[in-house]
C-alpha positions as CSV (number, residue, x, y, z in Angstrom):
1,X,-15.5,5.2,-18.2
2,X,-13.0,2.6,-17.9
3,X,-14.1,-0.9,-16.6
4,X,-13.5,-1.3,-12.8
5,X,-10.9,-4.2,-11.5
6,X,-11.3,-5.2,-8.3
7,X,-8.0,-7.1,-7.2
8,X,-8.8,-8.8,-3.4
9,X,-6.4,-10.4,-0.8
10,X,-8.5,-12.7,1.2
11,X,-5.5,-13.6,3.3
12,X,-5.1,-10.1,4.6
13,X,-6.3,-9.0,8.1
14,X,-5.1,-12.0,9.1
15,X,-7.3,-13.8,6.8
16,X,-10.3,-12.0,7.8
17,X,-10.6,-10.0,4.5
18,X,-12.1,-13.4,3.1
19,X,-15.3,-13.5,5.0
20,X,-15.4,-9.4,4.6
21,X,-15.2,-9.4,1.0
22,X,-18.7,-11.8,1.0
23,X,-20.4,-9.3,2.9
24,X,-19.1,-6.6,0.7
25,X,-19.2,-7.7,-2.8
26,X,-22.9,-7.4,-3.3
27,X,-22.8,-3.7,-1.8
28,X,-19.7,-3.1,-4.6
29,X,-21.6,-4.4,-7.5
30,X,-24.6,-2.8,-6.8
31,X,-23.3,0.5,-7.0
32,X,-20.2,-0.2,-9.5
33,X,-22.3,-2.8,-11.7
34,X,-22.8,-6.1,-12.1
35,X,-20.3,-6.6,-14.5
36,X,-17.3,-5.8,-12.4
37,X,-14.0,-8.0,-12.7
38,X,-13.0,-9.6,-9.6
39,X,-9.4,-11.4,-8.8
40,X,-8.5,-13.2,-5.8
41,X,-5.4,-13.2,-4.9
42,X,-3.6,-16.8,-4.0
43,X,0.0,-15.4,-2.8
44,X,1.8,-12.6,-2.4
45,X,3.0,-10.6,-5.8
46,X,0.0,-12.5,-7.6
47,X,-1.9,-8.5,-7.2
48,X,1.1,-7.1,-9.2
49,X,1.1,-9.2,-11.5
50,X,-3.0,-9.3,-12.2
51,X,-2.9,-5.5,-12.2
52,X,0.0,-5.5,-15.0
53,X,-1.7,-8.0,-17.0
54,X,-5.1,-6.2,-16.8
55,X,-3.8,-2.7,-17.7
56,X,-2.0,-3.7,-20.2
57,X,-5.1,-4.9,-22.1
58,X,-6.8,-1.6,-21.1
59,X,-7.3,1.4,-18.8
60,X,-9.5,0.2,-15.8
61,X,-10.4,1.7,-12.6
62,X,-8.7,-0.4,-10.0
63,X,-10.3,-1.3,-6.8
64,X,-7.4,-2.7,-4.1
65,X,-9.0,-4.6,-1.0
66,X,-6.9,-5.7,1.7
67,X,-3.9,-4.2,3.6
68,X,-1.4,-1.6,3.1
69,X,0.7,-4.5,1.5
70,X,-2.3,-5.4,-0.8
71,X,-2.5,-1.9,-1.5
72,X,1.4,-1.6,-2.3
73,X,1.5,-4.6,-4.7
74,X,-1.7,-3.3,-6.4
75,X,0.0,0.0,-7.2
76,X,3.0,-1.3,-8.3
77,X,0.8,-2.9,-10.9
78,X,0.0,0.5,-12.5
79,X,3.9,0.2,-14.0
80,X,6.2,-2.1,-15.7
81,X,8.8,-4.0,-13.5
82,X,11.5,-1.4,-12.7
83,X,9.8,1.8,-14.0
84,X,8.6,5.1,-13.2
85,X,6.2,4.8,-16.5
86,X,2.9,4.1,-16.1
87,X,1.3,1.3,-18.2
88,X,-1.8,3.5,-19.0
89,X,-2.2,6.4,-17.4
90,X,-5.7,7.0,-17.4
91,X,-5.8,4.0,-15.5
92,X,-7.6,4.9,-12.2
93,X,-6.7,3.9,-8.1
94,X,-9.2,3.5,-5.0
95,X,-8.8,0.8,-2.1
96,X,-11.0,-0.7,0.4
97,X,-9.1,-0.8,3.6
98,X,-9.0,-4.4,5.6
99,X,-5.7,-5.0,7.1
100,X,-3.8,-5.3,10.0
101,X,-2.4,-1.9,10.3
102,X,-4.3,-0.2,7.9
103,X,-2.0,3.1,7.7
104,X,-3.0,4.2,4.3
105,X,-6.5,4.6,5.5
106,X,-5.9,6.8,8.0
107,X,-4.7,9.5,5.4
108,X,-7.9,9.5,3.2
109,X,-11.2,11.0,4.1
110,X,-13.0,8.8,1.9
111,X,-11.9,5.6,4.0
112,X,-14.3,6.8,6.7
113,X,-17.7,6.0,4.6
114,X,-17.7,2.7,2.1
115,X,-21.1,4.2,0.1
116,X,-19.2,7.6,-0.1
117,X,-16.0,5.7,-1.7
118,X,-18.1,3.4,-4.2
119,X,-20.3,6.4,-5.0
120,X,-16.3,8.7,-6.1
121,X,-15.8,5.1,-7.5
122,X,-18.8,5.0,-9.8
123,X,-19.1,8.8,-11.0
124,X,-14.8,8.6,-11.4
125,X,-14.0,10.8,-9.4
126,X,-10.9,11.4,-9.2
127,X,-7.5,13.3,-8.0
128,X,-4.0,12.7,-8.5
129,X,-1.5,11.1,-6.3
130,X,1.4,11.5,-5.2
131,X,4.2,8.4,-4.8
132,X,7.5,7.7,-4.5
133,X,10.0,6.0,-6.3
134,X,12.5,3.9,-4.3
135,X,15.8,2.5,-5.5
136,X,17.3,-0.4,-2.9
137,X,19.1,-3.4,-2.8
138,X,18.0,-6.6,-2.3
139,X,19.2,-9.2,0.8
140,X,20.8,-11.0,-2.2
141,X,22.7,-7.8,-3.2
142,X,20.5,-7.1,-6.5
143,X,19.5,-3.7,-7.5
144,X,15.2,-3.1,-7.5
145,X,13.0,-0.5,-8.0
146,X,9.3,-0.2,-6.3
147,X,6.7,2.5,-5.9
148,X,5.5,3.2,-2.6
149,X,1.9,5.4,-1.9
150,X,2.2,5.0,1.5
151,X,5.3,5.6,3.4
152,X,8.8,4.0,2.6
153,X,11.1,3.4,5.9
154,X,14.9,2.6,6.0
155,X,16.3,1.1,9.2
156,X,14.1,0.1,12.3
157,X,10.7,0.7,10.3
158,X,11.6,-1.9,7.2
159,X,12.6,-4.3,10.1
160,X,10.0,-4.1,12.2
161,X,7.5,-4.6,9.1
162,X,9.3,-7.5,8.2
163,X,8.9,-8.8,12.1
164,X,5.4,-8.0,12.3
165,X,4.4,-9.7,8.8
166,X,6.5,-12.8,10.1
167,X,4.2,-13.2,13.0
168,X,0.9,-14.5,13.5
169,X,-1.5,-11.2,13.4
170,X,-4.8,-11.1,15.0
171,X,-3.8,-12.3,18.1
172,X,-3.2,-9.0,19.2
173,X,-4.8,-5.6,18.3
174,X,-2.6,-4.0,15.4
175,X,-1.5,-0.9,17.2
176,X,0.0,-3.0,20.2
177,X,1.4,-5.4,18.0
178,X,3.2,-2.7,15.7
179,X,4.2,-1.2,19.2
180,X,5.8,-3.8,21.3
181,X,7.7,-4.7,17.7
182,X,9.3,-1.3,17.8
183,X,10.3,-1.6,21.3
184,X,11.7,-4.9,20.9
185,X,13.3,-3.2,17.3
186,X,15.3,-0.9,19.4
187,X,17.1,-3.3,21.7
188,X,18.0,-5.2,19.1
189,X,18.9,-2.7,15.8
190,X,22.0,-0.7,15.3
191,X,22.0,2.6,13.8
192,X,22.7,2.8,10.3
193,X,24.9,4.4,7.8
194,X,22.5,6.1,5.1
195,X,23.3,7.9,2.4
196,X,20.2,9.7,0.9
197,X,19.4,12.9,-1.7
198,X,16.4,14.9,-1.7
199,X,14.9,16.2,-5.1
200,X,18.2,15.3,-6.9
201,X,20.3,17.5,-4.5
202,X,23.6,16.4,-3.0
203,X,24.3,12.8,-1.6
204,X,24.1,13.5,2.0
205,X,25.0,11.0,4.8
206,X,23.5,10.0,8.5
207,X,23.9,7.5,11.1
208,X,20.7,6.8,12.3
209,X,18.4,4.3,13.5
210,X,15.6,5.3,11.1
211,X,15.0,7.3,7.5
212,X,11.5,7.7,6.6
213,X,10.5,9.4,3.4
214,X,6.3,10.0,4.0
215,X,4.2,10.3,1.4
216,X,0.9,9.7,3.7
217,X,0.6,10.3,7.6
218,X,0.8,7.4,9.2
219,X,2.8,4.2,10.0
220,X,3.1,1.2,12.2
221,X,-0.5,0.5,13.4
222,X,-1.7,4.6,13.7
223,X,1.6,6.3,14.5
224,X,1.0,9.4,13.0
225,X,4.8,10.2,11.6
226,X,4.6,12.3,9.4
227,X,1.6,14.8,10.4
228,X,2.0,17.4,7.4
229,X,2.3,14.9,4.6
230,X,-0.1,15.0,1.8
231,X,-0.5,12.1,-0.6
232,X,-2.2,14.9,-3.0
233,X,0.0,17.5,-3.4
């Protein structure tokens, strides 16, 4: 059975994850073994590189501890930069939610009980997981590719996420913070000229405020934007 690597982002949830991890770590080690490897991130992007380096050595069961941004970084570590081919196809991904919005966790029943989740990880009880590959253009006009595990949003959704990330978290409840920022965005963002294609079909062009590709159900601190989305279908 592959060894376990836990990636912890202590800065997530406005820094509260650092304290939560001190409580969680004994439980994690009790369930998954004392030899669990733990890596504490120091800054943005580090989780991706830590996972890439670890999986280049051998397959692992990787557990992400943090918010949706942390899980995004960790899942991208399963792939080389700019590639859809996984580094170690036998590797496993799981996560313990500790973030501001925690939208990804809302689509996974196992996240409701820590002991059940840890038991599944310990037993290597894995299911296939859908992912979204996103080609996009950065602010500096360079091309990029990333893997998305929850929801990919173009337009208003991206504007809201960037604004929330730049603001002091923890002062307002997550749902209220995302709601107020979304309302602000309705007055401050235009409609966008968006080109897209579905399932390698013909390119389409729309004028829209927001375009969403949903792998899971929730966005923006609990808004169920895609009720029928299933990350395992």
